[in-house]
N, C-alpha and C positions, 0 to 999 in steps of 0.2 A: 497285610491281612493274611491270616493263616489259611492254608488250603489243604484239603483232604488228599493225602498221598497214597495210603495203602490201608485197606480195611483188613482187620484181623479176625473177622468172623470165619469160623471153620478153617482157620489156617493152623497147620501143625506148629508146635512150639519151636521145632528145629528151623523151619522155614522163616518164622517170625524173627527168631534170633539172628539168622543169617541176613535178613533184610535190615535189621537194626544195625548190625555190625557193618554192613556194606554202606549204609547211609552215614554212619560215623566215620568210616575210613575216607569217604569223599568230602567230609567236612560240612554236611548239611545240618542246619539247625532245626531239629525236630523235637516233638513231644508226643506223648501217647495219651489217649483217653481210654477208659474202660467202659464196659457195658453198664456196670453198676448193679446194685442189689436188685432193683426192680426190672432190669433189662431195658431201660428206657434210653440209655446212652448209646454212643457209637464206639465200638472197640476199633480203634484205628491209630495209625501214625499220621501226624499232621506236620506239614512243613510251615515254619514260621514266616519265611520270606517267599511270597508268591513269584518273585522274579527268578527264583531258582527252580521253579516247578518243572520246566522243560528238561533241564539237566538231570534233576532227580528222577523224573519219570523215565528218562532214557536209561539211567543206571538200573532202575528196577525192571524195566522191560528187557534189557540185556540179561539180567540175572534170571528172570522167569523163562526166557527163551532157552538159556543154558540148562536150567532145571528141567524143563520139559524134555529136552534132548536126552539128558541123563536118565530120566525116569523111563523114557521110551527104550533107551539102550538096555537098561536093567530088565525091562519087560521082555525084550527080544532075547536076552540071554537066558531068562527063565523059561521062555518058550522053547529055546533050543535044547535046554536040559530036561524039558518035560516037567517042570516044576511050577509053571504059571498057575495062579489061582483060577480055577474054573468052578462052575456050579457043581459038577460031579465031585470034585475034590473037597469042596466045602461040605457037601452032603455026607461024604464018607468021614470027614474029620469031625463034624458036629451033627450026627444024625438026630439026636434028641432035640436040639435047637430048631433044626429044619422042620421036624415033625410038629413041634409046638407052634411055630410060626404059620405053618400050613393049616393047622387046626384052628388057630385064631382067625386067619383070613376066611376060612370056610364058615366059621361061626358068625363073623360080621356080615358076610354075604347072605347067610341064611336069615339073620335078623332083619336085614335090609329088604329082602325079597319076599319073605313069608307074608307080610301084611298085604302085599299086592296080589299074591296068589289067592288069598282068601277072598278078594273082591271079584275075582273072575267067576267063581261058582255062582 
């Protein structure tokens, strides 16, 4: 019976491709499903033989552990160089976007709160 092995929701294409390649290299029999037009499906990689689930899960877990360590290392290197993304750097890089998002958040807050402030009088 097929078993869900790896969800593809919000997974970068590079990571999904690496997982596909890794599963292929280890000889696991997998197939993919897509979300579909209406978004009712599950975007995932499925394992056809549930007897291989523990081994496949171990391969993916090792990959994700290594990926996490690599990303953390890259982050530390950016921190050391003073190039890590921060709120201030994003503000300086995209001031108009930050201004628009702040204005939108304030407008939503005002629309949400104003009816209750009118009830207090």
